[in-house]
C-alpha positions in Angstrom: -190.0 157.7 -180.3 -186.7 158.6 -181.9 -185.0 161.9 -181.0 -184.9 164.3 -184.0 -181.3 164.7 -185.4 -181.3 168.5 -184.8 -182.2 167.9 -181.2 -179.6 165.2 -180.8 -177.0 167.7 -182.2 -178.1 170.4 -179.8 -177.6 168.0 -176.8 -174.1 167.2 -178.1 -173.3 170.9 -178.3 -174.5 171.4 -174.7 -172.3 168.5 -173.5 -169.3 170.1 -175.1 -169.7 172.8 -172.5 -171.5 171.0 -169.6 -171.8 167.3 -168.8 -175.4 166.4 -168.3 -176.7 163.9 -165.8 -178.6 161.1 -167.6 -182.1 162.2 -166.3 -181.4 165.8 -167.5 -180.2 164.5 -170.9 -183.4 162.4 -171.2 -185.5 165.4 -170.4 -183.9 167.5 -173.1 -184.4 164.7 -175.6 -188.1 164.7 -175.0 -188.8 168.5 -175.4 -188.3 170.1 -178.8 -187.0 173.6 -178.3 -188.4 174.7 -181.7 -191.9 174.6 -180.3 -191.0 177.4 -177.9 -189.2 179.7 -180.3 -191.0 182.5 -182.3 -191.5 181.4 -185.9 -189.0 184.0 -187.2 -186.2 182.4 -185.2 -187.0 178.7 -185.6 -184.0 178.2 -187.9 -181.9 179.1 -184.8 -183.9 176.9 -182.4 -181.1 174.3 -181.9 -178.2 176.7 -181.4 -176.9 177.5 -178.0 -178.2 181.1 -178.1 -180.8 183.0 -176.2 -183.4 184.2 -178.6 -185.9 187.2 -178.5 -189.6 186.5 -178.0 -192.7 188.6 -177.4 -193.1 191.3 -174.7 -189.4 192.2 -175.0 -188.3 189.0 -173.3 -185.9 186.2 -174.2 -186.0 182.4 -174.3 -182.8 181.3 -172.5 -180.0 179.4 -174.1 -180.4 175.6 -173.9 -177.1 175.6 -172.1 -178.4 177.9 -169.4 -181.6 175.8 -169.1 -179.5 172.7 -168.8 -177.3 174.2 -166.1 -180.2 175.5 -164.0 -182.0 172.2 -164.3 -179.1 170.2 -163.2 -178.1 172.6 -160.3 -181.6 171.9 -158.9 -180.7 168.3 -158.1 -184.1 167.0 -159.3 -183.8 163.2 -159.0 -186.8 161.9 -157.0 -188.2 165.4 -156.6 -192.0 165.5 -156.7 -192.9 169.2 -156.7 -191.2 172.3 -158.0 -192.1 176.0 -158.3 -190.7 178.1 -161.2 -190.8 181.9 -160.9 -190.7 183.3 -164.5 -192.4 181.0 -167.0 -191.4 183.0 -170.1 -191.7 180.8 -173.2 -192.4 177.7 -171.1 -189.3 175.9 -172.3 -187.7 175.5 -168.9 -191.0 174.4 -167.3 -191.4 171.8 -170.1 -187.9 170.4 -169.3 -188.8 170.3 -165.6 -192.0 168.5 -166.3 -190.1 165.5 -167.7 -188.3 165.0 -164.4 -190.8 166.2 -161.7 -194.3 165.0 -161.1 -195.8 168.5 -160.7 -194.4 171.8 -162.0 -196.0 175.1 -160.8 -194.9 178.0 -162.9 -195.7 181.7 -162.5 -195.4 184.5 -165.1 -196.0 188.2 -164.6 -196.6 189.0 -168.3 -200.1 188.0 -169.5 -199.1 187.5 -173.1 -196.3 185.1 -172.2 -198.4 182.9 -169.9 -201.1 182.5 -172.4 -198.7 181.5 -175.1 -197.0 179.0 -172.8 -200.3 177.5 -171.8 -201.1 177.0 -175.5 -197.8 175.3 -176.0 -198.2 172.9 -173.1 -201.7 172.0 -174.4 -200.5 171.4 -177.9 -197.7 169.2 -176.6 -200.1 167.4 -174.3 -198.0 168.2 -171.2 -200.5 167.8 -168.4 -198.4 168.1 -165.2 -197.6 171.9 -165.5 -199.8 174.3 -163.6 -199.7 178.0 -164.5 -200.5 181.2 -162.8 -200.5 184.9 -163.9 -199.1 186.8 -161.0 -196.0 188.5 -159.6 -193.9 185.4 -158.9 -192.0 187.1 -156.1 -195.0 186.3 -153.9 -194.7 182.6 -154.8 -197.8 180.3 -154.9 -198.7 179.7 -151.3 -201.7 177.4 -152.0 -199.5 174.6 -153.2 -196.5 175.1 -150.9 -194.2 173.7 -149.6 -192.1 173.0 -152.7 -189.1 170.7 -152.7 -187.4 172.9 -155.3 -187.8 176.5 -156.4 -186.3 178.0 -159.6 -186.1 181.7 -159.8 -185.6 182.6 -163.4 -184.7 186.3 -163.2 -181.8 188.2 -161.6 -182.5 189.5 -158.1 -180.5 191.5 -155.6 -182.2 189.6 -152.9 -184.5 186.5 -152.9 -187.9 187.4 -151.5 -188.6 185.9 -148.0 -191.9 184.6 -149.3 -190.1 182.1 -151.5 -187.9 180.8 -148.7 -191.0 180.5 -146.5 -192.6 178.3 -149.3 -189.5 176.1 -149.7 -189.8 172.7 -148.0 -187.4 171.7 -145.3 -184.4 170.1 -147.0 -185.3 171.9 -150.2 -183.2 173.8 -152.7 -183.7 177.1 -154.4 -181.6 178.1 -157.4 -181.5 181.7 -158.6 -179.3 184.2 -160.4 -178.3 186.8 -157.8 -176.8 190.2 -158.4 -173.4 190.6 -156.8 -171.9 194.0 -157.5 -171.6 194.2 -161.3 -171.9 190.4 -161.7 -174.8 188.0 -161.8 -174.1 184.6 -160.1 -176.1 181.4 -160.2 -176.6 180.7 -156.5 -177.9 177.6 -154.8 -179.7 178.0 -151.5 -180.5 175.2 -149.1 -183.1 175.1 -146.3 -181.9 173.0 -143.4 -183.5 173.1 -140.0 -185.3 176.2 -141.0 -182.1 178.0 -141.8 -181.0 179.2 -145.3 -177.4 178.7 -146.5 -176.0 179.3 -150.0 -173.2 178.6 -152.4 -172.2 180.5 -155.5 -171.9 178.3 -158.6 -171.0 180.4 -161.7 -171.5 183.7 -163.5 -174.6 184.0 -165.7 -176.8 186.5 -167.5 -180.6 186.8 -167.0 -183.2 189.5 -167.3 -183.7 191.5 -164.1 -186.7 190.7 -161.9 -189.5 193.2 -162.1 -192.4 193.7 -159.7 -196.1 193.6 -160.4 -197.9 192.2 -163.5 -198.2 193.4 -167.1 -200.8 193.0 -169.8 -199.9 193.7 -173.4 
């Protein structure tokens, strides 16, 4: 199936800022961002901007999604947990690379909308949960990769516990006045980390919300 011209142009714009690995580029070419953007903003769907959506939340910039996806080092990864489903766009991208994507969202409205999008797009390898994602999803652990999609001062221990040996967790972490994309590794039961680059995400919140 040919890639829509607008989507091709978006990928070109991403690569002006960040070189994509082939498997990440292929994933972006198979997921139309317009399907995840509120109708009033669809004319902006292919620009590299974060856009507002329901429940006072945002759909991340395609550039940010590309970076987070690539920093996860997903080649040959079977199972991933995403904390913070939001619109579902990031999970849809992940679903093109990983066999199973487990995604958690704390806002009831958002998870319902994301489920509908996955169903309409016939994406069948994403499993959703309405919950506080800081607790993880123990029933399906361990996960080879975990993506934490909100800024935290500290990553909850529960997520490190659910990360597989040799696994990677990527998260935006608050460091003073800055937010830094940070990659954590679990090796021989120990966690190490490296800072990658500055970023901007919504802050993590506890509990669940129904609108």
